[in-house]
C-alpha positions as CSV (number, residue, x, y, z in Angstrom):
1,M,55.1,80.2,138.6
2,T,52.4,78.0,138.3
3,H,51.7,75.6,135.5
4,R,49.7,72.3,134.2
5,A,49.1,70.8,131.5
6,T,45.7,70.1,130.0
7,P,44.3,66.6,128.8
8,R,44.8,68.4,125.3
9,F,48.0,69.5,125.9
10,W,49.2,65.7,126.6
11,R,47.4,64.5,123.2
12,C,49.2,67.2,121.2
13,Y,52.4,66.4,122.9
14,R,52.2,62.9,121.8
15,A,51.6,63.5,118.5
16,L,54.8,65.2,118.4
17,S,58.0,63.7,116.9
18,A,60.6,61.9,119.1
19,E,62.8,64.9,118.8
20,T,60.5,67.5,119.1
21,R,59.3,66.0,122.6
22,Q,62.7,66.3,123.8
23,L,62.9,69.7,122.9
24,A,59.8,70.2,125.3
25,D,61.0,68.5,127.6
26,R,64.5,70.1,128.1
27,A,62.5,73.5,127.7
28,Y,60.3,72.2,130.6
29,E,63.0,71.6,132.9
30,L,64.7,75.2,132.1
31,L,61.5,76.4,132.9
32,E,60.9,75.0,136.3
33,A,64.6,75.3,137.1
34,R,64.4,79.2,135.7
35,W,61.3,80.1,134.1
36,A,63.4,83.9,133.2
37,A,66.3,82.0,131.4
38,P,67.1,83.9,128.1
39,L,67.2,80.4,126.1
40,L,63.3,80.2,126.5
41,H,62.6,83.4,124.6
42,F,59.3,84.0,126.8
43,K,57.5,86.7,125.2
44,K,53.7,88.1,125.2
45,V,51.5,87.3,122.3
46,G,47.9,89.0,123.2
47,R,46.5,87.1,125.7
48,F,49.1,84.3,125.8
49,W,53.1,83.6,126.1
50,S,55.1,81.9,124.1
51,V,58.1,80.1,124.8
52,R,61.4,78.5,122.6
53,I,61.1,74.8,122.4
54,G,63.5,74.7,119.3
55,L,64.2,76.5,116.4
56,H,60.9,76.0,114.5
57,C,59.0,75.0,117.6
58,R,57.2,77.1,120.4
59,A,54.7,76.3,123.2
60,L,51.9,78.8,124.3
61,A,50.3,79.1,127.5
62,L,48.2,81.4,129.3
């Protein structure tokens, strides 16, 4: 799986709280190690993919 972030992603990422950024970083490490890890809760949402970042946060991807 190939993934990359857009400049808009980084602007949004920097606007997150430190706690949420830390959760996102952990999820990304897990994504790189094993993209199908059950903890990520990958699911298809229309043309996007959604992955769990924390209890109240998800990230979307094309």
